[in-house]
N, C-alpha and C positions, 0 to 999 in steps of 0.2 A: 371386406377386400382381400387377396387373394396375395404373398408374396412367394415369388417362383427362383426367385436371387440364390435360393441354394435348395436342393433338391435331397434327398437320399442315396440314388446313385448317379443320377445321370451326370456326365462329365461334360465339359462346359469351356469356355473362356470366360475367368471372371472382367464385367463390368463396372468399375465404379461407381455410385453413385452419390450425383453431384452435394455438395455440403448445405443445408438448408438454411437458408441466407438470414430465416425471421430467428431464428432461436436465438442469436447474441446479439440480436437490433436492441438494444437498448430505450427508443420511442416505442420498442410493444411492450416494454414492462411496465405492468398497471400495477401502483402501490393501495394500500389501503389502504382508509381514510387515517385509519387512525395510527399507523406508520408515518404518515402525511404529519400529523401534527406533532409527530413525535420529531423526524426530522429537522421540524421549525421549531419544536421551544428548544431544541439543541444547540440549533445554529442561533434562536432569537438570547438565551444562556450561556454563548462560545463556550460550547462544552463539551465533552467526544458525547459519540452513538454509539449502543454497544448494543450489538443485534445477538439473538442467539435460538437455537431451531432444530432442526431435524436436516442432516442434510439434502439438499435437491432444493429448500424451498424459497429460493431468489437472495440470501443472504448479501452473495457477491454482488449479485445483476444489481441492488439497489445504490449501488458507487459508482455502478457507469449508466443509470441513468441518473442522479444526479449531476452527472457531468454533462450526461447528454442536458437535462434542461436549463444549468449555466452556460449554453456553450463552452466547456473545458476541456482541454485536452483529457486522452484517456487513462482514467486511475492511476494512480504509483501504487503498487504492491509489493506488503513484503508479506515473507509466509515465514511465521515465528516456528522453529521447530524444536525439539526438545534440547538444544546444546547453542541457542539462544541466548544472549546478552542485550545489553538495549541499546548497547553501542551499535551493534546489526545492524540497527535502525534507521541509524544516519549511517555509516560508513564502516566498508571490511579492507583493513588492509594487509596483501601478503607482506607479512613481515619476514614469512624462508624466500621470497621470490628475490624481494630485495635482500637478503642474508648471501642470498649466493651469487645477485649482483656484483655487489661491493669484493668477496671473493677471489672473484673471475675477471673483475676490471678496473683500470686504475684511473679511469676516469669519474671525479666529482659529481655528485648530479646535483642543481637546483633545487630547489624547496617543491617548484613549479614542474622539473622533471620526475620530481617521486613518484608526486600528487597524482600526474599523468600514467603514471607506469604500473606505480604498487593499490592505491588507493583510488576504489571503487564504492560510490556514492550511492548507498541506500534508500528508500520513498522518501523517507522526512527528511533526510538531508538533504537528495539531492531538489525537497520541497524548496527546503530554506534556501539552501544555495543559488538554484536555477533563479530565482525572483519574479515565477512566475505562478497563479492560479492553477493549485492541483487540487482532486480528491485523493485523498491517500488513504489508503487502505493496509490494515491489518489483520492477516487472516490468520485464522487456525490458533486460536490466541491459548487455549484448552491446550495444548501440545507444549505452551513454553514452558520452560522451568517456574517453581512458585511464586516465586521475588519477582519475576519479569513484569505482569501487569500492571505491579506497585511499582518500580522503574518507568514503564512509559509514561505513568500517567505524571509523575515527577517534573519528567523529561517535558512532556507537555505544556508545563505550567512555564518552564524556561524560554523552550524554545530557542536554546540557543544550541551553534554548533561547535565543539572544539575541534580541530583534528592536530597533535600537537607532532605529530610524526612533520609535519610538514608548517609547523606553526601558523594553522588557520583557525579563526574565528568568525563568525560570523551568528549575528540572533536577530529575532524578529523581531522585528519596528515598523509601523504602519507605513512608512513611507521605502525600506529596502530590501520590507518580505512581503509585499503582495500579492503572492506564492500560496502564504497563507493568511488569503483573508477574504472573504469574497464580499473585501470593501471595509469602509471604515465600520458599520455597524458589526458585522461581524471582525470578532477581534479573537474567536477559538479555535479549540479544533475539535472532530468530530475521531472519536474510538469503537472498534467492534467487537463480540465473542469471534462477530469478523467487529474489526473498528474503524468507525469512519471516521476520516482527520477534518474540513472543510476547510483548513487554514491552508492551505488547501485543507478539502474535508478530510475527516479524519472516521471512516469507519475499520472497526472492529468487528471481527464474525471468528464464532465459533460452534462446535455442536458441542452442545448441554441437552442431556440426555432427558430430562425432568423439567427443562425448561420449556413452555411458548413462544412462537419467532415472535 
């Protein structure tokens, strides 16, 4: 098959190529039998699922496929960075913006107003707060500070959201945080090097040079 969009010297008007809708279609993802078994074991044991493998081998696509299978919304994604802390998995607080506002305005904000303006909920925090089912993907864990994976597992044990800046607390329970469950039989999260969490489902994913997918 010849591609003639770009040539050595002949100039012409560029015609964009339409994106292939099949590329990100979760219904076309075909997990291996071993991967299906791993997901089912994680769900049955209510434990996180850690996926490792070379880039481009479909770790992130698994989260999309699980959401599609269970007829959930798209996964909530947290991309770990070298500066990430466990609080970032739940929410981010714009302390500088809040300070600047307090210095330039005489109006005293209520906790609800502070939350709306200066608190941005992240993947796991949004899942706990919104009271809906999600798959949570914690991506690029290998890029995070060394202690973050251990902090994440501790956070998944408790599944509690505390936002002291606005005096908010929420804890996963069978009755008010169904977003963190696939039903009563699934009371845990899935994490992965891309970390999968179905409590939402939690998937953690990362690139591990010497680990098979």
